[in-house]
VEXDREN-2710 file (C-alpha; in Angstrom, 1 decimal):
% VEXDREN-2710
k/r/px/py/pz
1/UNK/83.3/-4.9/22.6
2/UNK/83.1/-2.1/20.1
3/UNK/82.9/-4.6/17.2
4/UNK/80.0/-6.4/18.9
5/UNK/78.1/-3.1/19.4
6/UNK/78.6/-2.3/15.7
7/UNK/77.4/-5.7/14.7
8/UNK/74.3/-5.4/16.9
9/UNK/73.5/-1.9/15.5
10/UNK/73.9/-3.2/12.0
11/UNK/71.4/-6.0/12.7
12/UNK/68.9/-3.5/14.1
13/UNK/69.3/-1.4/11.0
14/UNK/68.9/-4.4/8.7
15/UNK/65.8/-5.6/10.6
16/UNK/64.3/-2.1/10.3
17/UNK/65.0/-2.0/6.6
18/UNK/63.4/-5.4/6.1
19/UNK/60.4/-4.4/8.1
20/UNK/60.0/-1.3/6.0
21/UNK/60.3/-3.4/2.8
22/UNK/57.6/-5.7/4.2
23/UNK/55.2/-2.9/4.8
24/UNK/55.8/-1.5/1.3
25/UNK/55.3/-4.9/-0.3
26/UNK/52.1/-5.3/1.7
27/UNK/50.8/-1.9/0.6
28/UNK/51.6/-2.8/-3.0
29/UNK/49.1/-5.7/-2.7
30/UNK/46.3/-3.3/-1.9
31/UNK/47.5/-0.5/-4.3
32/UNK/49.6/-2.2/-7.1
33/UNK/50.4/1.2/-8.7
34/UNK/50.4/3.3/-5.6
35/UNK/53.4/5.5/-4.8
36/UNK/53.9/5.9/-1.0
37/UNK/54.5/9.5/0.1
38/UNK/54.3/8.9/3.8
39/UNK/54.3/5.8/6.0
40/UNK/54.5/6.3/9.8
41/UNK/53.4/4.7/13.1
42/UNK/49.9/5.8/14.2
43/UNK/48.0/5.7/17.5
44/UNK/49.0/4.1/20.8
45/UNK/47.4/0.6/20.7
46/UNK/49.2/-2.1/22.7
47/UNK/48.2/-5.1/20.6
48/UNK/48.3/-4.5/16.9
49/UNK/51.0/-2.5/14.9
50/UNK/49.3/0.4/13.2
51/UNK/50.6/2.8/10.5
52/UNK/49.1/5.7/8.6
53/UNK/49.7/5.6/4.8
54/UNK/49.6/8.5/2.3
55/UNK/49.8/7.7/-1.4
56/UNK/50.5/10.0/-4.3
57/UNK/47.3/11.1/-6.0
58/UNK/45.0/9.9/-3.3
59/UNK/43.2/12.7/-1.4
60/UNK/42.4/10.4/1.6
61/UNK/44.9/8.5/3.8
62/UNK/44.7/4.9/4.9
63/UNK/45.4/2.8/7.9
64/UNK/47.7/-0.3/7.6
65/UNK/47.5/-2.7/10.5
66/UNK/49.4/-5.8/11.4
67/UNK/47.1/-8.0/13.5
68/UNK/48.8/-9.6/16.5
69/UNK/48.2/-13.3/15.8
70/UNK/49.4/-14.3/19.2
71/UNK/46.4/-12.5/20.7
72/UNK/44.0/-13.0/17.8
73/UNK/44.9/-16.5/16.6
74/UNK/42.3/-16.5/13.9
75/UNK/42.7/-13.3/11.9
76/UNK/40.4/-14.5/9.2
77/UNK/37.6/-14.5/11.7
78/UNK/38.3/-10.9/12.7
79/UNK/38.2/-9.8/9.1
80/UNK/35.0/-11.7/8.4
81/UNK/33.3/-10.2/11.5
82/UNK/34.4/-6.7/10.5
83/UNK/33.2/-7.2/6.9
84/UNK/29.8/-8.4/8.0
85/UNK/29.4/-5.3/10.1
86/UNK/30.7/-3.1/7.3
87/UNK/28.5/-4.7/4.7
88/UNK/25.4/-4.5/6.9
89/UNK/25.8/-0.8/7.9
90/UNK/26.2/0.2/4.2
91/UNK/22.5/-0.7/3.9
92/UNK/21.4/1.2/7.0
93/UNK/22.2/4.9/6.3
94/UNK/24.3/4.9/9.5
95/UNK/24.5/7.9/11.8
96/UNK/28.1/7.0/12.6
97/UNK/31.0/5.5/10.7
98/UNK/33.0/2.3/11.1
99/UNK/36.4/1.8/9.4
100/UNK/36.0/0.2/6.0
101/UNK/38.2/-2.7/5.0
102/UNK/39.9/-2.3/1.6
103/UNK/40.2/-5.3/-0.7
104/UNK/43.5/-6.9/-1.8
105/UNK/44.0/-6.5/-5.5
106/UNK/43.9/-10.3/-5.9
107/UNK/40.8/-10.7/-3.7
108/UNK/40.0/-10.9/-0.1
109/UNK/40.9/-8.5/2.7
110/UNK/43.9/-10.0/4.4
111/UNK/47.5/-10.3/3.4
112/UNK/49.9/-12.8/5.1
113/UNK/53.6/-12.0/5.2
114/UNK/56.6/-14.4/5.2
115/UNK/56.5/-14.8/9.0
116/UNK/52.7/-15.4/9.1
117/UNK/51.9/-11.9/10.0
118/UNK/48.4/-10.9/9.0
119/UNK/47.9/-7.4/7.5
120/UNK/44.8/-5.4/6.6
121/UNK/44.1/-2.0/5.1
122/UNK/41.3/0.4/6.2
123/UNK/40.2/3.9/5.3
124/UNK/41.5/6.7/7.6
125/UNK/38.5/8.6/9.1
126/UNK/39.4/12.1/8.3
127/UNK/39.3/15.2/10.6
128/UNK/38.8/13.0/13.6
129/UNK/40.5/12.5/17.0
130/UNK/40.3/10.1/19.9
131/UNK/39.7/10.8/23.6
132/UNK/41.8/8.9/26.1
133/UNK/40.1/10.0/29.4
134/UNK/36.7/11.5/29.9
135/UNK/37.1/15.0/31.3
136/UNK/33.6/16.3/30.6
137/UNK/30.1/14.8/31.1
138/UNK/29.3/15.7/27.5
139/UNK/32.0/13.3/26.4
140/UNK/30.4/10.5/28.5
141/UNK/27.0/11.3/26.9
142/UNK/28.5/11.1/23.4
143/UNK/30.2/7.9/24.2
144/UNK/27.0/6.4/25.6
145/UNK/25.1/7.4/22.5
146/UNK/27.7/6.1/20.1
147/UNK/28.1/2.7/21.7
148/UNK/24.3/2.5/22.3
149/UNK/23.8/3.2/18.6
150/UNK/26.2/0.4/17.6
151/UNK/24.4/-2.1/19.9
152/UNK/21.0/-1.0/18.5
153/UNK/21.8/-1.2/14.8
154/UNK/23.5/-4.6/15.3
155/UNK/20.5/-6.0/17.2
156/UNK/19.0/-7.5/14.1
157/UNK/22.2/-9.4/13.2
158/UNK/22.5/-13.1/13.9
159/UNK/25.1/-13.4/16.6
160/UNK/25.7/-17.1/15.7
161/UNK/27.2/-16.0/12.4
162/UNK/30.0/-14.2/14.2
163/UNK/33.1/-15.9/15.7
164/UNK/34.6/-15.1/19.1
165/UNK/37.8/-13.1/18.7
166/UNK/39.1/-14.5/22.0
167/UNK/37.1/-17.4/23.3
168/UNK/35.2/-16.9/26.6
169/UNK/36.7/-13.4/26.9
170/UNK/33.8/-12.0/29.1
171/UNK/32.4/-15.3/30.3
172/UNK/32.3/-15.2/34.1
173/UNK/32.4/-19.0/34.7
174/UNK/35.6/-19.2/32.6
175/UNK/37.2/-16.4/34.6
176/UNK/36.1/-17.9/37.9
177/UNK/37.6/-21.2/36.9
178/UNK/40.9/-19.5/36.2
179/UNK/40.7/-17.9/39.6
180/UNK/39.9/-21.2/41.3
181/UNK/42.8/-22.9/39.5
182/UNK/45.2/-20.1/40.6
183/UNK/44.0/-20.5/44.2
184/UNK/44.5/-24.2/44.2
185/UNK/48.0/-24.0/42.5
186/UNK/49.1/-21.0/44.6
187/UNK/52.2/-20.8/42.4
188/UNK/53.5/-17.6/43.9
189/UNK/52.6/-18.5/47.5
190/UNK/50.3/-15.5/47.8
191/UNK/46.9/-16.9/48.7
192/UNK/47.1/-16.4/52.4
193/UNK/48.0/-12.7/52.1
194/UNK/45.0/-11.9/49.9
195/UNK/42.3/-13.9/51.7
196/UNK/40.3/-10.8/52.5
197/UNK/39.9/-9.9/48.8
198/UNK/39.2/-13.6/47.9
199/UNK/36.4/-13.5/50.5
200/UNK/35.0/-10.2/48.9
201/UNK/34.8/-11.7/45.4
202/UNK/33.5/-15.0/46.8
203/UNK/30.6/-13.3/48.5
204/UNK/29.4/-11.8/45.1
205/UNK/30.0/-14.9/43.0
206/UNK/26.6/-16.6/43.1
207/UNK/24.6/-13.4/42.4
208/UNK/26.6/-12.5/39.3
209/UNK/26.6/-16.0/37.9
210/UNK/22.9/-15.7/37.6
211/UNK/23.3/-13.5/34.6
212/UNK/25.3/-16.2/32.7
213/UNK/22.7/-18.8/33.6
214/UNK/19.9/-16.6/32.2
215/UNK/22.0/-16.1/29.0
216/UNK/22.6/-19.9/28.7
217/UNK/18.8/-20.5/29.2
218/UNK/18.0/-18.0/26.4
219/UNK/16.2/-15.6/28.8
220/UNK/18.8/-12.9/28.1
221/UNK/19.5/-12.7/24.4
222/UNK/23.0/-13.1/22.9
223/UNK/23.7/-10.3/20.5
224/UNK/26.4/-8.8/18.3
225/UNK/28.4/-6.6/20.7
226/UNK/31.6/-4.5/20.5
227/UNK/33.1/-6.1/23.6
228/UNK/35.8/-3.4/24.2
229/UNK/34.0/-0.2/24.8
230/UNK/36.7/2.1/26.1
231/UNK/36.2/5.7/25.1
232/UNK/39.3/5.6/23.0
233/UNK/37.6/3.1/20.7
234/UNK/35.5/6.1/19.5
235/UNK/36.5/8.9/17.2
236/UNK/35.2/12.5/17.6
237/UNK/34.9/15.4/15.3
238/UNK/34.9/18.4/17.5
239/UNK/32.7/17.5/20.5
240/UNK/30.6/14.9/18.6
241/UNK/31.3/11.2/18.3
242/UNK/31.6/10.3/14.6
243/UNK/32.9/6.7/14.5
244/UNK/33.1/3.4/16.3
245/UNK/36.5/1.8/15.8
246/UNK/38.6/-1.2/16.7
247/UNK/36.2/-3.9/15.7
248/UNK/38.6/-6.7/16.6
249/UNK/36.5/-7.9/19.5
250/UNK/33.1/-7.6/17.8
251/UNK/31.2/-10.8/18.1
252/UNK/28.7/-12.7/20.3
253/UNK/27.9/-11.1/23.6
254/UNK/25.3/-9.4/25.7
255/UNK/24.4/-5.7/26.1
256/UNK/25.7/-5.8/29.7
257/UNK/29.2/-6.3/28.4
258/UNK/29.3/-3.1/26.4
259/UNK/27.3/-1.0/28.9
260/UNK/29.1/-2.4/32.0
261/UNK/32.6/-2.1/30.7
262/UNK/32.1/1.5/29.7
263/UNK/30.8/2.4/33.1
264/UNK/33.7/0.6/34.7
265/UNK/36.2/2.8/33.0
266/UNK/34.3/6.1/32.6
267/UNK/32.9/6.3/36.2
268/UNK/36.3/5.5/38.0
269/UNK/37.7/8.7/39.4
270/UNK/41.2/7.3/39.6
271/UNK/43.7/5.3/37.6
272/UNK/43.3/1.6/37.3
273/UNK/46.4/1.1/39.4
274/UNK/45.9/3.8/42.0
275/UNK/47.5/2.8/45.3
276/UNK/45.5/5.4/47.3
277/UNK/42.1/3.8/47.4
278/UNK/40.6/7.0/48.9
279/UNK/41.0/8.4/45.4
280/UNK/38.9/5.6/43.9
281/UNK/35.3/6.8/43.8
282/UNK/32.2/6.4/41.6
283/UNK/31.6/9.4/39.3
284/UNK/27.8/9.4/39.4
285/UNK/27.5/12.4/37.0
286/UNK/29.6/10.6/34.3
287/UNK/27.6/7.5/34.9
288/UNK/24.3/9.3/34.4
289/UNK/25.6/11.1/31.3
290/UNK/26.8/7.8/29.7
291/UNK/23.8/5.8/30.8
292/UNK/21.2/8.2/29.5
293/UNK/23.0/8.5/26.1
294/UNK/23.4/4.7/25.8
295/UNK/19.9/3.6/27.1
296/UNK/18.1/6.1/24.9
297/UNK/19.6/4.3/21.9
298/UNK/19.1/0.7/23.0
299/UNK/15.6/1.2/24.6
300/UNK/13.8/-0.1/21.5
301/UNK/15.5/-3.5/21.6
302/UNK/15.9/-4.1/25.4
303/UNK/13.9/-7.0/26.6
304/UNK/12.0/-7.1/29.9
305/UNK/14.5/-9.6/31.4
306/UNK/17.5/-7.4/30.3
307/UNK/15.8/-4.4/31.9
308/UNK/15.5/-6.4/35.2
309/UNK/19.2/-7.0/35.4
310/UNK/20.8/-4.1/33.6
311/UNK/21.8/-2.5/36.9
312/UNK/24.2/-5.3/37.6
313/UNK/26.1/-4.8/34.4
314/UNK/28.7/-2.4/35.8
315/UNK/29.4/-4.6/38.8
316/UNK/29.6/-7.7/36.5
317/UNK/32.3/-6.2/34.3
318/UNK/34.2/-4.7/37.2
319/UNK/34.1/-8.0/39.0
320/UNK/35.4/-9.9/35.9
321/UNK/38.4/-7.5/35.6
322/UNK/39.1/-7.7/39.3
323/UNK/39.3/-11.4/39.4
324/UNK/41.5/-11.5/36.3
325/UNK/44.0/-9.2/38.0
326/UNK/43.8/-11.3/41.2
327/UNK/44.3/-14.6/39.4
328/UNK/47.4/-13.2/37.6
329/UNK/48.8/-12.0/40.9
330/UNK/48.3/-15.5/42.4
331/UNK/50.0/-17.1/39.3
332/UNK/53.1/-14.9/39.7
333/UNK/52.2/-12.1/37.3
334/UNK/52.5/-14.0/34.0
335/UNK/49.8/-12.3/31.9
336/UNK/49.7/-8.5/32.6
337/UNK/52.8/-6.4/32.5
338/UNK/53.7/-5.1/35.9
339/UNK/55.8/-2.1/37.1
340/UNK/56.2/-3.3/40.7
341/UNK/55.7/-6.6/42.5
342/UNK/52.2/-5.7/43.9
343/UNK/50.9/-4.1/40.7
344/UNK/48.2/-6.8/40.0
345/UNK/46.9/-6.9/43.5
346/UNK/46.7/-3.1/43.5
347/UNK/44.7/-3.2/40.3
348/UNK/42.4/-5.8/41.8
349/UNK/41.8/-3.7/44.9
350/UNK/40.9/-0.8/42.7
351/UNK/38.2/-2.9/41.1
352/UNK/37.1/-4.1/44.5
353/UNK/36.8/-0.5/45.7
354/UNK/34.9/0.5/42.6
355/UNK/32.4/-2.3/43.1
356/UNK/31.9/-1.2/46.7
357/UNK/31.2/2.4/45.4
358/UNK/28.8/1.0/42.8
359/UNK/26.9/-0.9/45.5
360/UNK/26.7/2.2/47.6
361/UNK/25.2/4.0/44.6
362/UNK/23.0/1.1/43.7
363/UNK/19.7/3.1/44.1
364/UNK/21.0/5.8/41.7
365/UNK/22.3/3.3/39.2
366/UNK/19.0/1.4/39.2
367/UNK/16.8/4.5/39.2
368/UNK/18.4/6.0/36.1
369/UNK/18.2/2.8/34.2
370/UNK/14.5/2.3/35.2
371/UNK/13.7/5.8/34.2
372/UNK/15.5/5.7/30.9
373/UNK/14.0/2.4/29.9
374/UNK/10.5/3.1/31.2
END
């Protein structure tokens, strides 16, 4: 028993040493003569492995990141998308920063390791910090302005030149098809117990699908969007947003994705897995602060048809998240990590309650959008 423990511990140590050697060899491909003074894990991301790098003689630090190729199966596409944004913004005298990719000494911006891991290096945006949860309306306003700025400056880019990081990630018809397949298969035998929430989502299905039909018909333009507009994908200096980060999901999309998903997360007064639905309410003040900051930025590029349907964006993105949780629950919890058996249906019911609150505040949501875009 003791010998097995020692053997296991030795294997862990060896693996750790090999991993460190891998990181050092990767860094050497970006900085052939660089001497590492510090290399440590950084941030709290759940997908990629991120490290902060300090080098002797370099006044600035760097971010080394291993892209999770199980999630992002085409890392070349991610790097190409990022570089196109980076290259374009360099010509625009930008108000905010984005991380800059550093080239490999032999060319390109990506290094593959021996186990097909994909690594990239970026500059570290100094004197900055992230915000995990909005605690003040001023933060929501700053977030709205920052993501709105990103959408506005990217409006002139050709979305067809960008690849999708995850195919059909926000496409409603794809998510509905996943839900329909989960209902039909009923792998976990749970369909009957959740019929009420299935009815709820079913009642809103046709109205929200209209947005996708207008996009496919070219009446709502496809643009280059961020596609993951959580507030922790911004960096702040003091109380001011200074950078838009995590460009992995940047690619073709519509403004509703970025606006709606931000509202979904910022306006929820409770956790995404809150069991007490009485705590789930719509924070109208945070909504207004974000919406005014965002819409002031994108107003010059918004079309008449976008204006007509902008008020549905928060419901659309909350709906998509809700049916994703629901489909996973019906499939037996195979995608999202769960802490208890009902975790995914709890998450879905939180999204359901938030949609109900949004619908109750529909006049306010629509009024602020109309006023801001008038």
